[in-house]
MARFI-534539 format. One record per residue (C-alpha): residue in three letters; x, y, z. Coordinates in pm, whole numbers, padded with zeros to 5 digits, always signed. Example, Ala and Ser with C-alpha at 12.3 -4.5 7.8 and 13.67 -1.06 7.14 Angstrom:
<nodes>
ALA+01230-00450+00780/SER+01367-00106+00714/
</nodes>
This chain:
<nodes>
MET-00024+00015+00011/ASN+00153+00303-00107/SER+00279+00505+00254/GLN+00116+00836+00163/LEU-00254+00681+00114/SER-00178+00437+00450/THR-00127+00831+00668/PRO-00405+01056+00550/ARG-00312+01320+00817/THR-00008+01406+00648/LEU-00275+01460+00349/LYS-00458+01791+00291/GLY-00797+01786+00215/LEU-00935+01736-00167/LEU-01279+01838-00324/ILE-01384+01556-00583/ALA-01711+01652-00783/PHE-01900+01407-01019/GLU-02099+01559-01270/GLY-02327+01453-01585/LEU-02706+01406-01637/ASP-02878+01231-01449/GLN-02863+00853-01429/SER-02568+00882-01559/GLY-02415+00708-01212/LYS-02268+01001-01008/GLN-02451+00864-00702/THR-02285+00515-00782/GLN-01939+00601-00810/ALA-01896+00889-00540/GLU-02038+00623-00331/ARG-01778+00388-00457/LEU-01503+00608-00423/LYS-01597+00698-00085/ASP-01601+00331+00022/ALA-01263+00300-00155/LEU-01080+00583-00001/GLU-01229+00479+00341/ARG-01094+00118+00299/ARG-00767+00362+00297/GLY-00806+00506+00585/ARG-00931+00875+00418/HIS-01193+01044+00586/CYS-01416+01123+00367/ILE-01774+01323+00333/LEU-02039+01278+00068/LEU-02236+01561-00031/ASP-02540+01585-00237/PHE-02687+01876-00461/PRO-02912+01996-00434/SER-02937+01994-00083/TYR-03327+01911-00067/GLU-03338+01951+00358/THR-03279+02326+00320/HIS-03558+02588+00305/ILE-03389+02647-00039/GLY-03378+02296-00150/LYS-03754+02254-00103/GLU-03776+02581-00308/ILE-03578+02405-00595/GLY-03753+02084-00572/GLU-04118+02265-00564/GLY-03968+02440-00859/LEU-03870+02064-01055/GLN-04206+01955-00989/GLY-04340+02253-01121/ARG-04558+02427-00826/ARG-04372+02752-00864/GLU-04303+02957-01173/TYR-03938+03055-01148/GLY-03735+03137-01454/PRO-03416+02974-01536/ASP-03190+03280-01379/VAL-03377+03227-01073/MET-03353+02865-01023/GLN-02983+02876-01075/LEU-02931+03086-00795/LEU-03056+02934-00595/TYR-02887+02575-00720/VAL-02572+02889-00646/ALA-02760+02939-00272/ASN-02822+02613-00172/ARG-02434+02579-00262/TYR-02269+02823-00114/GLU-02491+02673+00270/LYS-02297+02415+00240/LYS-01975+02676+00222/PRO-01884+02614+00611/GLN-01936+02271+00599/ILE-01680+02232+00250/GLU-01448+02453+00441/GLY-01412+02292+00776/MET-01435+01913+00602/LEU-01147+02062+00404/SER-00889+02249+00659/GLN-00921+01874+00890/GLY-00782+01677+00553/SER-01090+01478+00462/VAL-01141+01418+00123/VAL-01508+01562+00021/ILE-01707+01362-00271/CYS-01998+01571-00440/ASP-02274+01498-00678/ARG-02323+01790-00834/TYR-02160+02077-00784/LEU-02029+02426-00936/ALA-02015+02272-01291/SER-02368+02157-01311/SER-02530+02509-01268/ILE-02304+02652-01601/ALA-02377+02337-01740/TYR-02760+02364-01699/GLY-02775+02762-01752/GLU-02586+02740-02072/ALA-02881+02520-02196/GLN-03130+02811-02066/GLY-02977+03053-02271/LEU-02828+03198-01990/ASP-02438+03352-01958/GLY-02201+03085-01862/GLU-01937+03338-01712/TRP-02209+03532-01459/LEU-02246+03145-01369/ARG-01922+03130-01337/ASP-01849+03472-01136/VAL-02149+03398-00854/GLN-01969+03102-00754/LYS-01604+03182-00737/TYR-01622+03242-00388/LEU-01734+02870-00312/PRO-01453+02599-00294/PRO-01335+02538-00594/PRO-01301+02143-00678/ASP-00960+01970-00720/LEU-01101+01716-00987/THR-01449+01725-01163/ILE-01522+01399-01312/LEU-01787+01424-01595/LEU-01963+01151-01622/ASP-02062+01188-01988/ILE-02425+00960-02123/ALA-02687+01021-02436/PRO-02966+01156-02338/GLU-03159+00890-02448/THR-02949+00683-02200/ALA-03058+00885-01907/ALA-03451+00880-02030/GLY-03386+00537-02065/ARG-03269+00444-01712/LYS-03546+00631-01534/THR-03892+00609-01732/SER-04077+00748-01440/ASN-04124+01029-01196/ARG-03906+01266-01412/ASP-03860+01645-01340/LYS-03922+01872-01601/TYR-03541+01879-01672/GLU-03523+01530-01746/ARG-03840+01497-01926/ASP-03677+01752-02222/LEU-03438+01561-02415/ALA-03324+01889-02627/LEU-03270+02052-02323/LEU-03044+01739-02188/SER-02855+01697-02551/ARG-02757+02109-02443/VAL-02649+02013-02142/ARG-02420+01768-02238/ASP-02263+01954-02501/SER-02233+02234-02275/TYR-02065+01928-02023/ARG-01803+01850-02272/ARG-01721+02177-02333/GLN-01604+02270-01991/ALA-01403+01927-01949/HIS-01179+02026-02185/ALA-01058+02236-01886/ALA-00743+02118-01615/GLY-00889+01963-01348/TRP-01138+01760-01575/LEU-01159+01364-01644/ARG-01416+01259-01922/LEU-01523+00895-01890/ASP-01793+00746-02090/GLY-02071+00651-01819/GLU-02240+00415-02107/ARG-01980+00140-01960/ALA-01995-00130-01667/LYS-02001+00009-01315/ASP-01688-00157-01235/ASP-01470+00002-01518/VAL-01576+00292-01473/ALA-01518+00249-01118/ALA-01208+00165-01166/GLU-01078+00441-01356/VAL-01224+00721-01129/ILE-01061+00499-00843/ALA-00685+00553-01024/ALA-00743+00878-01132/VAL-00816+01006-00771/ARG-00545+00775-00631/ARG-00312+00982-00816/LEU-00438+01297-00729/ILE-00389+01217-00359/GLU-00010+01080-00444/ALA+00061+01425-00627/ALA-00133+01664-00345/PRO+00138+01808-00095/ALA+00088+01752+00250/GLN-00035+01982+00506/PRO+00270+02139+00701/
</nodes>
């Protein structure tokens, strides 16, 4: 076993974000990564966005189910505010050397916002005070695959395949930036998990130790 992985107290905290369409396997891969890292002695926390248990999160749920008539800009501001609610928790965990794993994070608002005609730079700017991810993992699947994996109880975004196609295009554009890993989410879960864990292990091994 690598000595760095066996002595987590010497390592800096890391923020890993999973992105992609619904049903792309984000939750599954986030949980597998958490389990793999914890077996190696790292302390991890898994956060899901949106976080529906807060008042802001509940408003997001109302909007997704069509019970609120919020425009795309209002919806994205709610998503962003929902992340800012978790900022103190994220910063605290990172300062303690934990690995914070997010099921959706900054790039999600950019992807869905751009798909609805919002300015991507504006969406980046309003999130600039949130802790940046050390690695963003895009699980890339086709909109048709997403629809096929969930055939009922889909929210208004999940029902709009044209929108999801634009979301996918935005994700793919974003994934050209440094700090991204784009993986084919159509493959078997075990194959995807192996690549995810290997990539994060390399990131941990390259991370500087805490002073």
